[in-house]
Structures are given as structure tokens and as C-alpha cells.
N, C-alpha and C positions, 0 to 999 in steps of 0.2 A: 317644368312647373310654371315658370313665369309666362311662357308662351301660351299655355292653356288658360291662364288667368286673363291674359290679354285677349285671347279669342273669345272667351266668355263675355268680357266687357264690351267688345265690339258687337257681338251678337245681341246683347241686351240693348245696346244703343240703337241698333237697326230695328229691333222690335219696338222700342219706344218711339222711334220716328214713324214706324208703320202705324202704331196706335194713334199717334198725334195726327197723321195724315187722314186716317179714317174718321177721327172726330171732327176735323176741320172740313171734310168733304162728304157730308152725308147725303148730298143731293142725288136723287135718282137719275140714272141715264137709261135710255132705251137702246138695247143692243138688238139689231135686226140682221138675221142671217138669211133672209128671203123666205125660208121655210119655217123659221122659228124666231119668235120675238120675245124678249124678256126685259124687265125693268129691274135694275138693281143699283146699289150705290156705286159711286165712282171708285171707292177703295176696293170693293169686292170685284168690280170689273177689272181693275188693274192687277189685283192679286191673281185672278184666274188667267189673265193674259200672260203674266210672268210665269206662272206655273206651267201653262201650256207651252210657252217658249222654251222653258228649261227641259221639259220632257221631250219636245221635238228636237232640240239641240243635242240632248243625250242620245236619242235614237240615231241621229245623223252621225255622231261620233262613233257609236257602236258599229253602225253599218259601214262607215268609212275607214276605220282603222282596226278595231278590235276583231270584227268578224273575219276580214281577210287574214289577219295574223293567226287566228285560230285555224283557219283552213290551211294556211301554209305549214303550221306546226303539225297538223294531222297528216298532211302529205309527206312531210319530212320523217315523221315517226314510221309511217308505212314503208317508206323507202329504206330506212335504217333497219327495220325488221326483215325486209326482203334480203338486204345485203348480209345481214347476220346469218340468215338461213343459208344463203349461198356459200358463205365462208365456212360454215359448219360442214356443208356437203363436200366442199373442196378439201377440207382438212381430213375428213373421213376417207376420201378417195386416195389421198397420199399415203395412208397407213397401210 
């Protein structure tokens, strides 16, 4: 219970800092991607950059650890199923 309250307090603090940063930096910046150009506030630009970084980082973690683990689990399940079938055949042959 106390842990949840502390997490909520920390999140509220970060939101307050984000709002303060947005209010103190309303100046527009030009973002140029060579094929696309946009003008937006510094706060929105940083928010989008952080969101893109979090999504890209999550994708890298998924591709680097979660996906190989799932593939390994799938191979192990197939192998266990084959071995179980073979053991059932052998036990029926012994009878």
C-alpha cells in the first residue's frame, strides 16, 4: 500500500515537472528530416523523442530477449511432445 502511494507521488512529481518544463519552454523549434519539416514547441519535440526512444528500446528488448526465449520454448515443447509420443509407442510395444 505504501509502495503504491510512493509511486503515485513520484509520478505526480514527474508530471508536474513536465508541465513546468512545457510552460517554461514554449519556443518553437524546427525539426527537419530532409523529406519532412515541422515546427513545434521544445516540450512536444522532447516528448515525441522520448516516446520514440521508449518504443524503439522496447522493440529492441523484445527482439533481443523475449522473441528468442519464445522460439526456444516452442522448440522445447515440440521436442517434449515428440519424446512423449515415442515413449508411448515403446511402452505399447513392450506389452
